[in-house]
C-alpha positions in Angstrom: 19.1 -16.5 46.3 19.2 -18.8 43.3 21.4 -17.8 40.4 19.7 -15.8 37.7 19.2 -17.1 34.2 18.6 -15.5 30.8 15.0 -15.3 29.6 14.8 -17.4 26.5 11.1 -18.3 26.1 11.3 -20.8 23.2 8.0 -21.9 21.8 6.7 -24.4 19.2 3.8 -22.1 18.4 3.9 -19.5 15.7 2.8 -16.0 16.7 -0.7 -15.2 15.4 -1.3 -12.8 12.6 2.4 -12.5 11.7 3.6 -13.1 8.1 7.3 -12.1 8.5 9.4 -15.3 8.6 12.1 -13.5 10.5 9.7 -12.4 13.3 8.2 -15.9 13.4 11.7 -17.5 13.7 13.0 -15.1 16.4 9.8 -15.4 18.5 9.9 -19.2 18.3 13.6 -19.2 19.2 13.0 -17.1 22.3 15.0 -14.2 20.9 12.2 -11.6 20.6 8.6 -10.8 21.1 6.3 -9.0 18.7 3.7 -6.4 19.4 1.2 -6.9 16.6 -0.7 -3.7 17.5 2.3 -1.4 17.1 4.3 -3.6 14.7 7.3 -3.4 17.0 9.9 -6.1 17.4 10.9 -6.4 21.1 14.3 -7.9 21.6 14.7 -10.3 24.5 18.1 -11.1 26.1 19.2 -13.6 23.5 18.2 -11.4 20.6 19.9 -8.3 22.2 23.0 -10.3 22.8 23.1 -11.5 19.2 22.6 -7.9 18.0 25.6 -6.7 20.0 27.7 -9.6 18.7 26.7 -8.7 15.1 27.4 -5.0 15.7 30.9 -5.9 17.0 31.6 -8.2 14.0 30.6 -5.5 11.5 32.6 -2.8 13.3 35.7 -4.9 13.4 35.5 -5.8 9.7 34.9 -2.2 8.7 37.9 -1.1 10.7 40.2 -3.9 9.4 39.1 -3.6 5.7 38.2 0.1 5.4 39.8 1.9 8.3 36.5 3.1 9.6 36.8 4.2 13.3 34.1 3.3 15.8 33.1 6.2 18.0 30.2 7.3 20.2 28.9 10.8 19.3 25.2 10.6 19.0 24.6 12.7 15.8 26.0 13.7 12.5 27.1 17.1 13.6 29.3 15.6 16.3 30.9 13.4 13.7 31.6 16.4 11.5 33.2 18.1 14.5 35.5 15.1 15.1 36.7 15.2 11.5 37.3 18.9 11.6 39.2 18.6 14.8 41.6 15.7 13.9 41.8 15.4 10.1 44.8 17.7 9.7 46.9 15.8 12.2 45.6 12.3 11.7 44.8 12.3 8.0 42.8 9.3 6.7 42.4 8.0 10.2 40.0 10.8 11.0 37.9 10.8 7.8 35.6 7.8 8.4 33.6 7.0 11.4 31.0 4.5 12.6 28.7 4.6 15.5 25.6 2.9 16.9 22.3 4.7 16.5 19.6 2.7 18.2 19.5 -0.6 16.4 21.4 0.7 13.5 25.0 1.5 12.6 25.8 4.8 11.0 28.9 5.3 8.8 30.1 8.7 7.5 33.3 9.2 5.6 35.0 11.8 3.3 37.3 11.5 0.4 39.0 13.9 -2.0 37.0 13.0 -5.1 34.0 11.2 -6.4 36.0 8.2 -7.6 37.5 7.7 -4.2 34.1 8.1 -2.6 32.6 5.4 -4.8 35.6 3.1 -4.2 35.1 3.5 -0.4 31.4 2.7 -0.7 32.3 -0.4 -2.8 34.8 -1.4 -0.1 32.1 -1.2 2.6 29.8 -3.4 0.4 32.6 -6.0 0.0 33.3 -6.0 3.7 29.7 -6.5 4.6 29.3 -9.3 2.0 32.2 -11.1 3.5 30.6 -11.5 7.0 26.9 -11.4 6.0 26.8 -13.8 3.1 25.0 -16.3 5.4 21.8 -14.1 5.3 22.0 -13.6 1.6 22.7 -9.9 1.8 23.2 -8.2 -1.5 23.8 -4.7 -2.7 21.0 -3.4 -5.0 21.7 -0.1 -6.8 19.0 2.5 -7.2 18.8 6.0 -8.8 17.5 8.7 -6.5 16.1 12.1 -7.7 19.2 14.1 -6.7 21.2 12.2 -9.3 23.1 10.0 -6.9 23.1 6.2 -7.0 22.1 4.7 -3.7 22.9 1.1 -2.9 20.3 -0.7 -0.8 21.5 -3.6 1.3 18.7 -6.2 1.0 17.8 -9.9 1.4 15.0 -12.0 0.0 11.9 -12.0 2.2 8.2 -12.4 2.0 5.4 -10.0 1.3 4.3 -8.3 4.6 7.7 -8.5 6.2 9.2 -5.7 8.2 11.0 -3.2 5.8 9.9 -5.1 2.7 10.0 -3.7 -0.8 8.7 -4.8 -4.1 11.7 -5.7 -6.3 12.9 -8.1 -9.0 15.3 -10.9 -9.2 16.8 -12.8 -12.1 16.1 -16.5 -11.8 19.2 -17.3 -13.9 22.0 -15.4 -12.0 20.2 -14.3 -8.8 20.9 -10.6 -9.2 18.4 -8.2 -7.5 16.9 -5.0 -9.1 14.7 -2.3 -7.8 12.3 -0.4 -10.1 14.8 2.5 -10.3 18.0 0.4 -10.6 20.5 1.6 -13.2 20.3 -0.4 -16.5 24.0 -0.1 -17.1 24.6 -3.1 -19.4 23.9 -3.7 -23.0 20.8 -5.4 -24.1 19.9 -7.0 -27.4 18.1 -4.6 -29.8 15.2 -5.4 -32.1 16.3 -5.7 -35.7 20.0 -6.5 -35.0 21.5 -8.0 -38.1 18.6 -7.0 -40.4 18.9 -4.9 -43.5 17.6 -1.3 -43.0 14.1 -0.9 -44.4 12.7 2.3 -45.7 10.5 4.5 -43.5 6.9 4.1 -44.5 3.9 6.0 -43.1 0.9 3.8 -42.6 -2.6 4.6 -41.4 -3.4 3.2 -37.9 -6.8 4.6 -37.0 -7.6 4.2 -33.3 -4.2 2.8 -32.4 -3.4 5.4 -29.8 -1.9 3.0 -27.3 0.9 0.5 -27.6 -1.5 -2.4 -27.0 -3.8 -1.3 -29.8 -0.9 -0.7 -32.1 0.6 -4.1 -31.6 -2.8 -5.8 -32.1 -3.6 -3.8 -35.2 -0.2 -4.4 -36.9 0.5 -7.9 -35.4 3.9 -6.6 -34.2 5.7 -7.6 -31.0 5.8 -4.9 -28.4 9.6 -4.9 -28.4 9.5 -3.7 -32.0 7.7 -0.4 -31.0 8.8 2.9 -29.6 6.7 4.4 -26.8 6.5 8.2 -26.4 5.9 9.6 -22.9 5.0 13.3 -22.7 5.9 15.5 -19.8 6.2 19.1 -18.6 9.2 20.2 -16.7 10.1 23.6 -15.4 13.1 25.9 -15.8 14.6 28.3 -13.1 11.9 30.9 -13.8 9.1 28.3 -13.5 8.4 28.3 -17.3 6.9 25.0 -18.4 9.0 23.1 -21.0 7.5 20.3 -23.1 9.5 17.1 -22.8 9.2 13.8 -24.7 10.8 10.6 -23.5 11.2 7.7 -25.9 11.7 4.0 -24.9 10.9 0.5 -26.0 7.2 -0.2 -26.0 7.4 -2.9 -23.3 9.2 -0.6 -20.8 8.1 2.2 -18.5 9.8 5.5 -17.5 11.6 5.8 -14.1 10.7 9.3 -12.9 13.7 9.3 -10.6 16.1 8.7 -13.5 14.2 11.2 -15.8 14.2 13.9 -13.0 18.0 13.5 -12.5 18.7 13.7 -16.2 16.6 16.8 -16.8 18.2 18.5 -13.8 21.8 17.6 -14.8 21.5 18.0 -18.6 18.8 20.7 -19.0 18.6 22.5 -15.7 14.9 21.6 -15.4 13.0 20.3 -12.4 9.8 18.8 -11.2 8.7 16.9 -14.4 5.2 15.6 -14.4 2.9 14.0 -17.0 1.5 16.5 -19.5 -2.1 17.3 -18.8 -4.8 16.8 -21.5 -5.2 20.5 -21.8 -1.4 20.9 -22.4 -0.9 18.2 -25.0 -2.3 20.0 -28.1 -0.8 23.3 -27.1 2.7 22.0 -26.4 3.0 19.0 -28.7 0.3 19.4 -31.3 -2.8 17.3 -31.8 -0.8 14.1 -31.8 -1.5 12.4 -28.5 -1.1 8.6 -28.9 0.8 9.1 -32.2 4.0 10.8 -31.1 7.4 9.5 -32.2 11.1 10.6 -32.3 11.0 11.1 -36.1 9.9 14.7 -36.8 9.3 15.7 -33.2 9.0 19.6 -33.1 12.3 21.3 -32.3 10.9 23.2 -29.3 10.3 19.9 -27.5 13.1 18.6 -25.2 13.7 15.0 -26.2 15.5 12.1 -24.5 15.8 8.5 -25.6 16.3 5.5 -23.4 19.2 3.1 -24.1 16.6 0.5 -25.0 16.1 2.1 -28.4 19.8 2.8 -29.1 20.8 0.8 -32.1 17.3 -0.5 -32.8 16.3 -1.1 -36.4 13.1 -1.5 -38.4 10.7 -0.6 -35.6 7.4 1.1 -35.4 7.0 4.7 -34.0 4.4 7.4 -34.0 4.3 9.6 -37.1 3.5 12.8 -35.2 0.3 12.9 -37.2 -3.1 11.7 -35.8 -4.0 8.2 -37.0 -0.6 7.4 -38.5 2.6 5.5 -37.5 5.9 4.9 -39.2 7.4 1.5 -39.9 11.0 0.8 -40.8 12.4 3.4 -38.3 16.2 3.0 -37.6 18.1 4.6 -34.7 20.9 6.7 -36.0 19.5 7.1 -39.5 16.0 8.4 -38.8 16.3 9.7 -35.2 19.0 10.2 -32.5 17.7 11.9 -29.4 20.1 12.5 -26.5 20.7 9.1 -24.8 20.1 8.3 -21.1 19.1 5.5 -18.8 15.5 6.3 -17.9 13.7 3.0 -18.0 12.1 1.4 -15.0 12.7 -2.3 -14.2 9.5 -4.4 -14.4 8.4 -8.0 -14.7 10.2 -9.4 -17.7 12.9 -6.7 -17.9 16.3 -8.0 -19.2 19.1 -8.9 -16.8 22.8 -8.4 -17.6 23.2 -12.2 -17.9 20.6 -12.4 -20.7 17.8 -13.7 -18.5 14.6 -12.0 -17.5 13.6 -10.7 -14.1 10.6 -11.7 -12.0 8.9 -10.0 -9.1 10.2 -10.8 -5.6 10.1 -9.2 -2.1 13.2 -7.9 -0.5 13.9 -6.8 3.1 15.8 -3.6 3.1 18.6 -3.9 5.7 20.5 -0.7 5.0 21.8 1.7 2.4 25.1 3.1 1.1 25.5 6.3 -0.8 28.3 8.4 -2.2 28.5 11.7 -3.9 29.2 15.4 -3.4 29.1 16.4 0.3 27.7 19.5 2.0 30.4 22.1 2.4 31.5 21.2 5.8 35.1 20.0 5.4 37.6 21.5 2.9 41.1 21.0 1.7 43.5 23.1 -0.4 44.3 21.8 -3.9 47.6 22.2 -5.7 46.8 25.8 -6.7 46.0 26.7 -3.1 42.2 26.9 -3.6 39.7 25.4 -1.2 38.1 22.2 -2.5 35.3 20.3 -0.8 35.5 16.5 -0.6 33.0 13.9 -1.6 31.2 12.0 1.1 30.1 8.4 1.5 27.6 7.2 4.1 25.7 4.1 5.2 23.0 2.9 7.5 23.1 -0.8 8.5 20.0 -2.0 10.4 21.1 -4.7 12.8 17.6 -5.9 13.8 16.6 -6.4 10.2 19.8 -8.4 9.6 18.8 -10.7 12.5 15.4 -11.1 11.0 16.9 -12.1 7.7 18.5 -15.2 9.2 15.1 -16.8 9.0 13.6 -17.2 5.6 
């Protein structure tokens, strides 16, 4: 019998009807086949071998840098059981585990507080960046509705790729952003350095949108304040009118707004106010709402994009009128929050502007309060529940990301 050899069917022909550069590259290299009907990537011996090698490299790095133990349990409940069984005797060695789940790696770890949990998540990101820099893997933070910040692990790709997401990248520094990424850096404000003008009410008939307002007054959209009107609900399901204010060229992130309303006001399920609710809850001012003189019963929040702004245009809360010369701090000061959504042209921390790109999502890392599974006693002898960090790392998507 002749010696066996690995099946590596290299080809010079691109697979038909496939847009994903990773799939094309792996198929042509004889590492995989692709089922176009089901959208499945089928790993051949060479591809499967490279995935096992990648898994081993990641596991070794996470153990060396982060103390994460590799185990084989099969589900999260079994990992919880391991931690409960050994943490008292083994301490930190039994608080972080990694195992293979199909073509992905699953990490679960616990720490005493949120700061330690965040630090552990950052250590995982650094470890992965060390060994996966060749595929351009980056961490992209994103707000999720429960108030936590999730970090997606992503690489540049093409539209139509497996696990692709619409995103944004700064052409100057290369940083990635998702629509709900935190805007946690200072941006230049309209009117900086200008002398404060007096607030003046002016007629603006028919200017019930930002576009119409800018056209009518010949003002740049960055010198306007947009009002977005919502209804949120308290614990008894009572509707509560809510107004969100932000710069006229930005949009609201519902994930960020939802998290802020839950954390700061105990409200949930915000949605856009219906036409029938506008006059009843806000008055007959749709299209002319602004932060100056908003009725007291309305819950207000202002995005950081208007903090420190001066001499800008805002609705007068009177049909057919706007106010010019409005200054933050002097004329209005709603509670401040990061509620803006990234979009084409949004500012980057480096001072540049972002542009649309496509990212391949190769994993995610989260940290925050954990379900009450493990506990420890604090200095006063009371039970405390630790924070938890967790991650998914999709090995097959990382293999795809080698080809761009």
